[in-house]
N, C-alpha and C positions, 0 to 999 in steps of 0.2 A: 718351533717348526710348524708351519701351517698344515692343517689336516686336509686330505684330499677332498675336493668338492664332489657333489653328486654328478653322475653321468647325465648330461643334458639330452642325450639321444633318446629317440622314441624306443619303446619296449621292443618292437620288432627289430630295430637296428641293433639293439643290445644282444638279443637272442641270436641274430645272424652272426654277430661278431664272435660270440662264444662258440658257435658251431664251426665257423671259419677257422678259428684257432685250433679246434680239435682236429679238423681236416689237415691243417698244415703240420701239426705235431704227430700225425698218423695215429692218433687215438681213434679217429674215424678213418680207417685206411681206404684206399681206392677200391670201389666195388662194394663197400659195406653199406648197409641200410641206415639212413638217419633215424634217430628216435621217432617214434610215432607221434602224430598230432596230440593224441591223448597223453602220452608221456610228457611232452613238452608243455602242454597246458598245465599239467599237475606240477611239474618242476618249477615253472615260472609264475604260476598263478595268473594266467592270462586267458582271454577267450580264444576260440578257434581261429577267428579272423587274424588276430595278431600273429599266431603261429604260421598261418598261411602266408602272411606278408613277409615274415622272416625267411621262409623257405623260398619264396619268389625271388628274394634278393640273391640267394645263393645260386638259383637257376640262372638269373640274368648274368651273374658273374662267371658262370661256367664251372662252378664247383659241384653242382648236383644236377641230376636228371630224374624225371619221373618214369616209372615203369607202371603203366595202367594195371590196376588191380593188385599190384605188389608193393608199392610204396615209392619212396624217394631214395635214390642211391648216390653215393659219392662217385663222381666221374672217375673212370679208370685212369685218366691222364689229366689230373687237375692242374698240374704245373709243369713248366719247362725248366730244366736245370741248365744254367749257362756256365760253362767253364771258359773264362776269358782267354786263357793262354792257348786254347785250341784254335783260335782264329787269327793269331799273330804269325805263326809259322807259314811261310809261303807254300802254296801247293806246288807239287812237282809240275814241271812243264807239261802243258796239255791237259792237266787235271782240273776238276771243278774247284770253285772257291770253297775253302774248308767249311764255311757256314752251311753250304748246301750238302756237303758230304756228311757233316755231323747230323743234319736233319734226317738224312736217309738212314744213317746208323740207328736213329731212334724211331724208325718206322714212319717218318713224316716226309711229305714232299715240300721241299723248300723252293722258293722262287724269289726273284728280285725285280722290282719295278724301278727303273732309273727315272727319277722325277725331274731333275734339273742339274745342269752343269754350267758353271759360269765363274768368271772372276768377280769377287765381291770384297767389300770391306767386311771382314769377319767380326764376330762378337769380341768384346774386350778380353774375355778369357782366352780366346784363341790367339789374339794379337800378343798377349802377354807371353803365351807359350812359345810363339815364334819370334818374339822380340821385334814386332812390327810397331811402327809409329801410327798415330791417328791418320786415317785416310789411306794407308797402305793396304794392298790387296793380297788375297790368297785365292787359290782355285778351290771351289766348292763342288762336291759331288753329293747330291741329295738323293737318297734311295728309300724305298719302302720294302722291307723284308716280309715275306709271307710264309706261313706254314699251313699246309693243306688249304691253300688259297685264302686263308684268313689273315688279316693284318697282324703282324707280330712285333715289328720294330721300325721306328722312324729314325733314319741315320743321316746326320750332316757331317761329312768328312771334309776336312780342309787340308790343303797341301801348299807349301811355300811356292810362290809363283815361279821362282828361279829353278825349281825342280820340275814343276808340272807343265809349264808352257811348252807347246810343241810336242807333247807326248800323249800317250793313250789316256793319261789321267785327266787331260783337259778336253777330251773328245766326248761327244754326246752318244756314247755307246757303252754297252756292258763290256767288261774286261774278263776274258777267260782266265780263271784262277783268282780273280779278284785283285784289288789294289796291292796287297802284299806281293803278289806275283809281278805286277807291273813295276813296282819299286825295285824288286830284285833284278828284273830285266834291265833296269837302268843302272845296275851296279850299286844300288843302295839297299843294303840288307837291314831289315828291322832287327834291332839288337836287344832292346828292352822297352817296356811300356809302364806307364803309371796310370792307374784308374782312380777316379774320385766318384763315389756313389752318393746319391742323395735322392730324396723323394719330395714330391710337391704335387699340387693339383695340376691337371693338364691345361695347356693353352687351348683356345678354341680349335686351332689347326690340329693339334695332337688329339683332341677329343674326337673330332670327326674323321681324321685320317685313320686312326687306330680303331675306330668304331667301339669306343669304350662305353661300358655301362655307367649310369649316374654314380656320383660320389666315389669314384675310384681315383686313387693317386697313381702317378706314373713313377717308375724307377728311372732315374736319369744317371747315365754314366758319362763322365768326361774323361776321355783317354788321350794321352799324349804318347806317341811312339817315337823312339829315338834310334838313330843309327850309331855306329861307332863314334866315339868322341862325344857322345851325348848330344848329337845334332838332332834337333826336332824335325821330323819328316812328315808327321801326320798329327792332326788334332781333331778328334771326333766327338760329337755329342750323339749318344744313343738313347732313345726313349722307348721304354717298354711299358706295357700295362703292369702295374705293380702287383696286382693280385694273381698274375699268371706265371710269375717267374721267381726262381731262386738262383742265387749266384753261388757257385762252388769254387773254393780255392783249395789247392793242394800244395803244401810245402813240406819238404823233408828237412827236419832239424838235425844238423850234424853236431854231435857232442864235441865240446872243446876238451882238449887235454889239459890236465893240471894235477 
Protein backbone atom coordinates (compact mmCIF):
# COMPACT_ATOMS: atom_id res chain seq x y z
CA UNK A 1 0.00 0.00 0.00
CA UNK A 2 1.53 3.36 -0.98
CA UNK A 3 2.41 5.72 1.86
CA UNK A 4 0.67 9.11 2.01
CA UNK A 5 2.64 11.86 0.33
CA UNK A 6 3.64 15.15 1.85
CA UNK A 7 1.02 17.90 2.03
CA UNK A 8 2.00 20.25 -0.83
CA UNK A 9 0.14 23.24 0.58
CA UNK A 10 1.94 26.20 2.07
CA UNK A 11 2.43 26.24 5.83
CA UNK A 12 -0.13 28.98 6.39
CA UNK A 13 -2.74 26.97 4.45
CA UNK A 14 -1.98 23.90 6.57
CA UNK A 15 -2.32 25.89 9.80
CA UNK A 16 -5.59 27.41 8.60
CA UNK A 17 -6.85 23.90 7.75
CA UNK A 18 -6.05 22.65 11.27
CA UNK A 19 -7.79 25.62 12.91
CA UNK A 20 -10.78 25.30 10.56
CA UNK A 21 -11.17 21.64 11.49
CA UNK A 22 -11.08 22.54 15.19
CA UNK A 23 -13.79 25.16 14.64
CA UNK A 24 -16.03 22.71 12.79
CA UNK A 25 -15.57 20.03 15.44
CA UNK A 26 -16.39 22.63 18.16
CA UNK A 27 -12.98 22.14 19.80
CA UNK A 28 -12.81 25.88 19.17
CA UNK A 29 -16.46 26.78 19.86
CA UNK A 30 -18.22 29.96 18.68
CA UNK A 31 -17.04 32.96 20.66
CA UNK A 32 -13.81 31.32 21.81
CA UNK A 33 -10.43 32.91 21.26
CA UNK A 34 -8.02 31.42 18.75
CA UNK A 35 -4.62 30.39 20.09
CA UNK A 36 -2.32 33.39 20.26
CA UNK A 37 0.22 34.16 17.57
CA UNK A 38 3.01 33.17 19.97
CA UNK A 39 1.31 29.83 20.73
CA UNK A 40 0.85 29.03 17.04
CA UNK A 41 4.42 30.06 16.22
CA UNK A 42 5.72 27.70 18.89
CA UNK A 43 3.40 24.83 17.98
CA UNK A 44 4.13 24.95 14.24
CA UNK A 45 7.68 26.32 14.29
CA UNK A 46 6.88 29.14 11.87
CA UNK A 47 7.47 32.91 11.81
CA UNK A 48 4.90 35.51 12.80
CA UNK A 49 3.93 36.33 9.21
CA UNK A 50 2.99 32.73 8.46
CA UNK A 51 0.61 32.71 11.43
CA UNK A 52 -0.87 36.05 10.36
CA UNK A 53 -1.45 34.68 6.85
CA UNK A 54 -3.24 31.62 8.31
CA UNK A 55 -5.50 33.77 10.47
CA UNK A 56 -6.23 36.05 7.49
CA UNK A 57 -7.54 33.00 5.59
CA UNK A 58 -10.01 32.23 8.39
CA UNK A 59 -11.16 35.85 8.47
CA UNK A 60 -11.76 35.91 4.72
CA UNK A 61 -13.77 32.72 4.98
CA UNK A 62 -15.93 34.14 7.77
CA UNK A 63 -14.75 31.79 10.51
CA UNK A 64 -13.04 34.40 12.70
CA UNK A 65 -13.12 38.09 13.56
CA UNK A 66 -10.60 40.37 15.26
CA UNK A 67 -11.37 42.23 18.47
CA UNK A 68 -8.80 45.07 18.69
CA UNK A 69 -6.63 44.68 21.76
CA UNK A 70 -8.24 41.36 22.69
CA UNK A 71 -7.34 38.85 19.98
CA UNK A 72 -9.02 36.85 17.24
CA UNK A 73 -12.25 35.01 18.04
CA UNK A 74 -14.35 32.33 16.38
CA UNK A 75 -17.46 33.91 14.89
CA UNK A 76 -20.59 33.33 16.93
CA UNK A 77 -22.38 31.92 13.86
CA UNK A 78 -19.70 30.38 11.64
CA UNK A 79 -22.01 27.97 9.79
CA UNK A 80 -25.59 27.56 8.67
CA UNK A 81 -27.19 24.18 9.33
CA UNK A 82 -29.45 23.08 6.50
CA UNK A 83 -32.28 20.60 7.16
CA UNK A 84 -33.41 19.58 3.65
CA UNK A 85 -36.82 18.20 4.63
CA UNK A 86 -37.81 21.57 6.10
CA UNK A 87 -38.12 23.13 2.65
CA UNK A 88 -40.17 20.47 0.85
CA UNK A 89 -43.44 20.71 2.78
CA UNK A 90 -45.63 23.40 1.18
CA UNK A 91 -46.26 26.48 3.30
CA UNK A 92 -49.84 27.03 4.45
CA UNK A 93 -51.79 29.26 2.08
CA UNK A 94 -50.73 32.89 2.44
CA UNK A 95 -47.60 32.06 4.46
CA UNK A 96 -43.99 32.76 3.39
CA UNK A 97 -41.75 30.26 1.66
CA UNK A 98 -40.38 27.88 4.36
CA UNK A 99 -36.79 28.89 3.49
CA UNK A 100 -37.61 32.43 4.64
CA UNK A 101 -39.43 31.23 7.76
CA UNK A 102 -36.50 29.00 8.69
CA UNK A 103 -34.09 31.92 8.30
CA UNK A 104 -36.24 34.03 10.62
CA UNK A 105 -36.36 31.22 13.16
CA UNK A 106 -32.55 31.30 13.26
CA UNK A 107 -32.48 35.05 13.75
CA UNK A 108 -31.61 35.86 10.14
CA UNK A 109 -33.33 37.87 7.43
CA UNK A 110 -33.85 35.80 4.30
CA UNK A 111 -34.61 37.20 0.87
CA UNK A 112 -34.87 35.87 -2.67
CA UNK A 113 -33.66 37.47 -5.92
CA UNK A 114 -35.42 36.01 -8.95
CA UNK A 115 -32.73 36.10 -11.65
CA UNK A 116 -34.28 34.34 -14.64
CA UNK A 117 -37.35 32.40 -15.76
CA UNK A 118 -37.45 30.72 -19.18
CA UNK A 119 -38.00 27.52 -21.12
CA UNK A 120 -34.58 25.96 -21.66
CA UNK A 121 -32.95 22.72 -22.70
CA UNK A 122 -31.87 21.59 -19.23
CA UNK A 123 -28.62 19.84 -18.27
CA UNK A 124 -28.38 16.13 -19.00
CA UNK A 125 -28.84 15.24 -15.32
CA UNK A 126 -32.20 17.03 -15.30
CA UNK A 127 -33.27 15.53 -18.65
CA UNK A 128 -32.52 12.08 -17.28
CA UNK A 129 -34.59 12.75 -14.15
CA UNK A 130 -37.54 13.96 -16.25
CA UNK A 131 -37.15 11.37 -19.01
CA UNK A 132 -36.62 14.08 -21.65
CA UNK A 133 -34.94 13.53 -24.98
CA UNK A 134 -32.18 15.69 -26.48
CA UNK A 135 -33.53 19.12 -27.33
CA UNK A 136 -36.67 18.83 -25.17
CA UNK A 137 -37.29 21.72 -22.81
CA UNK A 138 -38.22 22.38 -19.19
CA UNK A 139 -39.12 25.56 -17.33
CA UNK A 140 -36.19 27.04 -15.39
CA UNK A 141 -36.49 29.31 -12.36
CA UNK A 142 -33.08 30.68 -11.36
CA UNK A 143 -32.83 32.38 -7.96
CA UNK A 144 -30.25 33.79 -5.57
CA UNK A 145 -31.07 33.23 -1.91
CA UNK A 146 -29.69 35.73 0.60
CA UNK A 147 -29.22 35.70 4.37
CA UNK A 148 -28.85 39.11 6.03
CA UNK A 149 -28.41 40.48 2.49
CA UNK A 150 -25.34 38.29 1.84
CA UNK A 151 -25.40 35.73 -1.03
CA UNK A 152 -26.12 32.32 0.43
CA UNK A 153 -27.27 29.93 -2.31
CA UNK A 154 -27.62 29.88 -6.10
CA UNK A 155 -30.62 27.79 -7.16
CA UNK A 156 -31.57 26.42 -10.59
CA UNK A 157 -35.02 24.78 -10.37
CA UNK A 158 -36.49 22.97 -13.37
CA UNK A 159 -40.11 21.90 -13.92
CA UNK A 160 -41.61 19.71 -16.67
CA UNK A 161 -43.04 22.01 -19.32
CA UNK A 162 -46.41 20.23 -19.33
CA UNK A 163 -46.79 21.11 -15.65
CA UNK A 164 -45.37 24.64 -15.61
CA UNK A 165 -46.61 26.25 -18.83
CA UNK A 166 -49.35 28.80 -18.23
CA UNK A 167 -48.88 28.72 -14.43
CA UNK A 168 -47.13 30.86 -11.83
CA UNK A 169 -44.08 28.59 -12.22
CA UNK A 170 -43.45 30.03 -15.70
CA UNK A 171 -44.03 33.67 -14.72
CA UNK A 172 -41.21 36.12 -14.00
CA UNK A 173 -42.34 36.93 -10.50
CA UNK A 174 -41.77 35.59 -7.04
CA UNK A 175 -44.34 33.13 -5.73
CA UNK A 176 -45.91 33.60 -2.32
CA UNK A 177 -45.08 30.49 -0.32
CA UNK A 178 -42.53 29.33 -2.91
CA UNK A 179 -42.76 26.73 -5.63
CA UNK A 180 -43.94 23.89 -3.32
CA UNK A 181 -47.02 26.04 -2.63
CA UNK A 182 -47.49 26.69 -6.36
CA UNK A 183 -47.33 22.97 -7.14
CA UNK A 184 -49.83 22.21 -4.38
CA UNK A 185 -52.20 24.85 -5.74
CA UNK A 186 -52.04 22.97 -9.05
CA UNK A 187 -53.14 19.81 -7.28
CA UNK A 188 -49.61 18.33 -7.41
CA UNK A 189 -48.35 17.59 -3.91
CA UNK A 190 -44.65 16.86 -3.31
CA UNK A 191 -44.48 13.35 -1.88
CA UNK A 192 -40.77 12.50 -1.64
CA UNK A 193 -37.38 13.78 -2.72
CA UNK A 194 -33.91 12.41 -3.37
CA UNK A 195 -30.75 14.47 -2.75
CA UNK A 196 -27.31 13.88 -4.23
CA UNK A 197 -24.57 15.92 -2.55
CA UNK A 198 -21.12 16.64 -3.96
CA UNK A 199 -18.37 19.23 -3.70
CA UNK A 200 -16.23 20.84 -6.40
CA UNK A 201 -14.49 24.13 -7.20
CA UNK A 202 -16.96 26.88 -8.19
CA UNK A 203 -17.60 27.95 -11.76
CA UNK A 204 -16.80 31.61 -12.54
CA UNK A 205 -20.51 32.45 -12.28
CA UNK A 206 -20.81 30.74 -8.90
CA UNK A 207 -17.62 32.36 -7.63
CA UNK A 208 -18.77 35.89 -8.45
CA UNK A 209 -22.49 35.52 -7.67
CA UNK A 210 -21.88 33.97 -4.26
CA UNK A 211 -18.95 36.35 -3.58
CA UNK A 212 -16.73 33.46 -2.50
CA UNK A 213 -13.27 33.74 -0.95
CA UNK A 214 -10.39 32.22 -2.96
CA UNK A 215 -9.76 28.47 -2.80
CA UNK A 216 -13.22 27.58 -1.48
CA UNK A 217 -15.20 24.64 -2.82
CA UNK A 218 -18.96 24.72 -3.22
CA UNK A 219 -21.48 22.25 -1.86
CA UNK A 220 -23.70 21.10 -4.72
CA UNK A 221 -27.06 19.46 -4.09
CA UNK A 222 -29.02 17.87 -6.92
CA UNK A 223 -32.58 17.27 -5.77
CA UNK A 224 -35.41 15.50 -7.55
CA UNK A 225 -38.88 15.93 -6.07
CA UNK A 226 -41.59 13.38 -6.82
CA UNK A 227 -45.37 13.42 -6.55
CA UNK A 228 -47.52 10.34 -5.97
CA UNK A 229 -46.64 7.48 -8.28
CA UNK A 230 -43.05 8.74 -8.25
CA UNK A 231 -43.78 11.28 -10.94
CA UNK A 232 -40.85 13.76 -11.11
CA UNK A 233 -42.14 17.31 -10.70
CA UNK A 234 -39.01 19.29 -9.90
CA UNK A 235 -35.26 18.91 -10.43
CA UNK A 236 -33.07 21.49 -8.72
CA UNK A 237 -29.37 22.26 -8.49
CA UNK A 238 -28.50 24.17 -5.30
CA UNK A 239 -25.02 25.61 -4.86
CA UNK A 240 -23.74 26.89 -1.52
CA UNK A 241 -20.37 28.00 -0.18
CA UNK A 242 -18.96 24.74 1.16
CA UNK A 243 -17.23 26.31 4.16
CA UNK A 244 -20.36 27.99 5.53
CA UNK A 245 -22.87 25.13 5.59
CA UNK A 246 -23.57 21.83 7.26
CA UNK A 247 -26.37 19.50 6.16
CA UNK A 248 -28.39 17.80 8.88
CA UNK A 249 -30.52 14.71 8.35
CA UNK A 250 -32.83 13.21 10.97
CA UNK A 251 -34.30 9.76 10.55
CA UNK A 252 -36.05 7.66 13.13
CA UNK A 253 -35.12 3.98 12.92
CA UNK A 254 -38.01 1.69 13.74
CA UNK A 255 -36.91 -1.67 15.17
CA UNK A 256 -38.07 -4.74 13.34
CA UNK A 257 -39.87 -7.51 15.14
CA UNK A 258 -38.33 -10.90 15.21
